[in-house]
Backbone as CSV, one residue per row, in Angstrom:
resi,resn,N_x,N_y,N_z,CA_x,CA_y,CA_z,C_x,C_y,C_z
1,MET,12.804,-8.016,-13.279,13.061,-8.163,-11.863,12.881,-9.630,-11.487
2,LYS,13.858,-10.168,-10.812,13.746,-11.547,-10.378,12.703,-11.634,-9.273
3,HIS,12.009,-12.749,-9.255,10.934,-12.909,-8.284,11.442,-12.877,-6.850
4,SER,12.626,-13.401,-6.600,13.157,-13.383,-5.231,13.434,-11.949,-4.781
5,SER,13.910,-11.124,-5.697,14.157,-9.715,-5.394,12.842,-8.990,-5.130
6,ALA,11.839,-9.270,-5.932,10.522,-8.652,-5.746,9.944,-9.067,-4.398
7,ARG,10.040,-10.343,-4.080,9.508,-10.829,-2.798,10.207,-10.142,-1.626
8,LYS,11.525,-9.967,-1.712,12.272,-9.296,-0.642,11.803,-7.853,-0.467
9,LYS,11.662,-7.141,-1.583,11.215,-5.746,-1.521,9.805,-5.657,-0.949
10,LEU,8.924,-6.515,-1.424,7.537,-6.492,-0.957,7.444,-6.852,0.521
11,THR,8.185,-7.848,0.937,8.169,-8.278,2.333,8.739,-7.193,3.242
12,ALA,9.812,-6.551,2.800,10.414,-5.469,3.592,9.426,-4.319,3.758
13,ARG,8.739,-3.973,2.688,7.763,-2.876,2.780,6.590,-3.281,3.671
14,LEU,6.161,-4.510,3.590,5.090,-5.020,4.434,5.491,-4.895,5.909
15,GLU,6.732,-5.248,6.212,7.220,-5.157,7.587,7.319,-3.717,8.077
16,GLU,7.447,-2.756,7.167,7.431,-1.337,7.545,6.007,-0.853,7.772
17,LEU,5.100,-1.298,6.913,3.720,-0.815,6.959,2.943,-1.293,8.180
18,LEU,3.090,-2.546,8.541,2.279,-3.102,9.617,2.437,-2.338,10.937
19,PRO,3.659,-2.026,11.379,3.774,-1.232,12.611,3.206,0.182,12.462
20,GLN,3.358,0.781,11.281,2.809,2.118,11.048,1.294,2.103,11.199
21,ILE,0.664,1.110,10.600,-0.789,0.999,10.689,-1.200,0.792,12.142
22,GLY,-0.446,-0.019,12.864,-0.741,-0.245,14.278,-0.653,1.028,15.095
23,LYS,0.360,1.840,14.838,0.514,3.111,15.558,-0.633,4.063,15.236
24,ILE,-1.016,4.124,13.980,-2.123,5.000,13.584,-3.403,4.545,14.264
25,GLU,-3.680,3.236,14.232,-4.877,2.707,14.878,-4.887,3.040,16.367
26,ALA,-3.745,2.870,17.021,-3.659,3.164,18.452,-3.962,4.637,18.720
27,HIS,-3.401,5.512,17.902,-3.640,6.940,18.084,-5.112,7.287,17.841
28,LEU,-5.675,6.734,16.789,-7.069,7.049,16.457,-8.052,6.507,17.487
29,SER,-7.643,5.525,18.251,-8.549,4.955,19.251,-8.536,5.739,20.564
30,ASN,-7.620,6.702,20.688,-7.583,7.530,21.897,-8.825,8.406,21.969
31,PRO,-9.393,8.578,23.178,-10.576,9.439,23.305,-10.221,10.901,23.023
32,LEU,-11.214,11.645,22.583,-11.008,13.065,22.307,-10.814,13.838,23.603
33,GLU,-10.009,14.883,23.526,-9.775,15.758,24.672,-11.057,16.487,25.044
34,LYS,-11.165,16.873,26.296,-12.351,17.609,26.757,-12.284,19.078,26.360
35,ASP,-11.088,19.641,26.359,-10.889,21.043,25.995,-11.225,21.223,24.520
36,SER,-12.081,22.198,24.203,-12.560,22.363,22.833,-11.449,22.720,21.857
37,GLN,-10.493,23.536,22.279,-9.398,23.897,21.385,-8.511,22.674,21.123
38,GLU,-8.181,21.938,22.155,-7.395,20.708,21.994,-8.156,19.685,21.167
39,ARG,-9.459,19.596,21.394,-10.301,18.658,20.648,-10.283,19.002,19.163
40,SER,-10.345,20.280,18.853,-10.334,20.729,17.460,-9.031,20.312,16.767
41,LEU,-7.912,20.530,17.444,-6.613,20.126,16.886,-6.536,18.610,16.738
42,GLN,-7.056,17.908,17.710,-7.029,16.450,17.665,-7.863,15.922,16.499
43,ILE,-9.005,16.548,16.260,-9.858,16.138,15.137,-9.134,16.365,13.822
44,GLU,-8.460,17.500,13.687,-7.692,17.772,12.468,-6.596,16.727,12.285
45,ASN,-5.879,16.433,13.357,-4.821,15.426,13.289,-5.394,14.063,12.930
46,ASP,-6.535,13.728,13.517,-7.160,12.440,13.240,-7.591,12.321,11.779
47,GLU,-8.022,13.437,11.189,-8.398,13.409,9.773,-7.175,13.101,8.903
48,VAL,-6.054,13.718,9.229,-4.812,13.457,8.486,-4.387,12.009,8.697
49,LEU,-4.427,11.555,9.949,-4.049,10.168,10.234,-4.987,9.181,9.549
50,GLY,-6.266,9.525,9.481,-7.228,8.668,8.790,-6.878,8.517,7.325
51,ALA,-6.477,9.607,6.689,-6.074,9.553,5.281,-4.797,8.726,5.116
52,LEU,-3.844,8.901,6.029,-2.611,8.107,5.982,-2.913,6.631,6.201
53,ASP,-3.832,6.337,7.107,-4.231,4.957,7.372,-4.856,4.331,6.128
54,GLU,-5.712,5.083,5.477,-6.360,4.582,4.265,-5.335,4.288,3.174
55,ALA,-4.374,5.189,2.997,-3.329,4.991,1.982,-2.452,3.784,2.337
56,ALA,-2.121,3.645,3.619,-1.283,2.519,4.044,-2.015,1.197,3.856
57,ARG,-3.304,1.171,4.145,-4.090,-0.052,3.973,-4.239,-0.419,2.496
58,LYS,-4.354,0.596,1.651,-4.423,0.338,0.209,-3.102,-0.283,-0.264
59,GLU,-1.988,0.305,0.176,-0.684,-0.240,-0.196,-0.515,-1.655,0.355
60,LEU,-1.004,-1.887,1.563,-0.936,-3.220,2.164,-1.691,-4.241,1.323
61,ARG,-2.872,-3.874,0.852,-3.643,-4.774,-0.027,-2.891,-5.049,-1.320
62,GLN,-2.266,-4.017,-1.881,-1.516,-4.184,-3.122,-0.312,-5.103,-2.918
63,ILE,0.380,-4.940,-1.802,1.539,-5.780,-1.513,1.103,-7.223,-1.321
64,ARG,0.060,-7.422,-0.551,-0.427,-8.788,-0.333,-0.891,-9.420,-1.646
65,GLY,-1.490,-8.618,-2.506,-1.895,-9.116,-3.823,-0.690,-9.529,-4.651
66,ALA,0.365,-8.711,-4.618,1.586,-9.035,-5.369,2.229,-10.306,-4.819
67,LEU,2.255,-10.446,-3.505,2.813,-11.667,-2.914,1.983,-12.886,-3.314
68,GLN,0.681,-12.713,-3.390,-0.179,-13.816,-3.828,0.103,-14.167,-5.282
69,ARG,0.300,-13.136,-6.132,0.617,-13.396,-7.539,1.969,-14.104,-7.670
70,LEU,2.917,-13.752,-6.795,4.203,-14.464,-6.795,3.981,-15.932,-6.442
71,ASP,3.127,-16.172,-5.466,2.854,-17.552,-5.034,2.143,-18.368,-6.107
72,ASP,1.219,-17.727,-6.821,0.444,-18.506,-7.810,1.004,-18.444,-9.228
73,GLY,2.156,-17.764,-9.377,2.840,-17.767,-10.672,2.337,-16.757,-11.686
74,THR,1.516,-15.807,-11.257,0.997,-14.806,-12.190,1.673,-13.442,-12.031
75,TYR,2.674,-13.349,-11.161,3.365,-12.078,-10.936,4.005,-11.607,-12.238
76,GLY,3.847,-10.322,-12.520,4.454,-9.734,-13.709,3.545,-9.696,-14.915
77,ALA,2.347,-10.282,-14.802,1.368,-10.222,-15.889,0.313,-9.176,-15.526
78,CYS,-0.030,-8.348,-16.474,-1.031,-7.302,-16.269,-2.385,-7.939,-15.959
79,ASP,-3.020,-7.447,-14.897,-4.335,-7.960,-14.504,-5.417,-7.637,-15.527
80,ARG,-5.198,-6.608,-16.335,-6.220,-6.209,-17.298,-6.025,-6.877,-18.657
81,CYS,-4.846,-6.717,-19.244,-4.651,-7.199,-20.618,-3.868,-8.511,-20.693
82,GLY,-3.218,-8.888,-19.585,-2.463,-10.134,-19.571,-1.045,-10.028,-20.107
83,GLU,-0.690,-8.886,-20.654,0.669,-8.697,-21.182,1.659,-8.600,-20.019
84,THR,2.928,-8.777,-20.335,3.978,-8.711,-19.325,4.195,-7.257,-18.895
85,ILE,4.270,-7.051,-17.584,4.580,-5.730,-17.034,6.093,-5.555,-17.155
86,SER,6.527,-4.405,-17.617,7.954,-4.183,-17.855,8.765,-4.327,-16.570
87,THR,9.987,-4.781,-16.741,10.896,-4.958,-15.612,11.116,-3.637,-14.889
88,GLY,11.266,-2.564,-15.648,11.467,-1.245,-15.042,10.309,-0.836,-14.164
89,ARG,9.087,-1.109,-14.622,7.900,-0.767,-13.824,7.867,-1.601,-12.551
90,LEU,8.169,-2.878,-12.669,8.151,-3.744,-11.486,9.262,-3.384,-10.508
91,GLU,10.402,-2.926,-11.013,11.473,-2.488,-10.118,11.056,-1.229,-9.374
92,ALA,10.389,-0.315,-10.066,9.942,0.925,-9.442,8.739,0.710,-8.533
93,LEU,7.862,-0.212,-8.925,6.620,-0.463,-8.186,6.363,-1.967,-8.158
94,PRO,7.045,-2.676,-7.236,6.933,-4.138,-7.219,5.513,-4.673,-7.059
95,SER,4.608,-3.853,-6.555,3.228,-4.299,-6.370,2.336,-3.978,-7.566
96,ALA,2.939,-3.524,-8.676,2.158,-3.140,-9.860,1.279,-4.291,-10.338
97,GLU,0.009,-3.976,-10.561,-0.958,-4.952,-11.064,-1.212,-4.781,-12.553
98,LEU,-0.882,-3.583,-13.047,-1.177,-3.234,-14.436,0.091,-2.826,-15.170
99,CYS,0.132,-3.124,-16.458,1.220,-2.612,-17.290,1.029,-1.096,-17.412
100,ILE,2.031,-0.415,-17.877,1.971,1.048,-17.948,0.832,1.523,-18.851
101,GLU,0.600,0.826,-19.947,-0.458,1.237,-20.875,-1.822,1.151,-20.203
102,CYS,-2.099,0.053,-19.507,-3.397,-0.110,-18.838,-3.522,0.845,-17.654
103,ALA,-2.409,1.093,-16.950,-2.431,2.037,-15.823,-2.741,3.442,-16.324
104,GLU,-2.147,3.830,-17.443,-2.410,5.170,-17.995,-3.842,5.277,-18.490
105,ALA,-4.363,4.204,-19.075,-5.744,4.211,-19.564,-6.721,4.324,-18.406
106,GLU,-6.344,3.807,-17.249,-7.217,3.843,-16.069,-7.236,5.214,-15.427
107,SER,-6.159,5.993,-15.625,-6.061,7.318,-14.994,-6.993,8.325,-15.591
């Protein structure tokens, strides 16, 4: 994967994530309803939104890390073993930090 293509994909995903995170934060900051039944539903929804927020923030960190690796010239090298991450893996997951072998070993 060419670095310019990776940067475009990562930047586009970053631009999608930031508004999503903002919407989740705005929703989670709303006060709870006074009605107990409504409050119960709101708490359930907030738990789901909290999990989505956590996943989005994790992806955001990974994207920012990949952009930093592009900037410092280390993009495409496995953070664990230093070997080159396959082009196919980077095309599928531009924010990949690990080669497939190290990722599987970590699982």
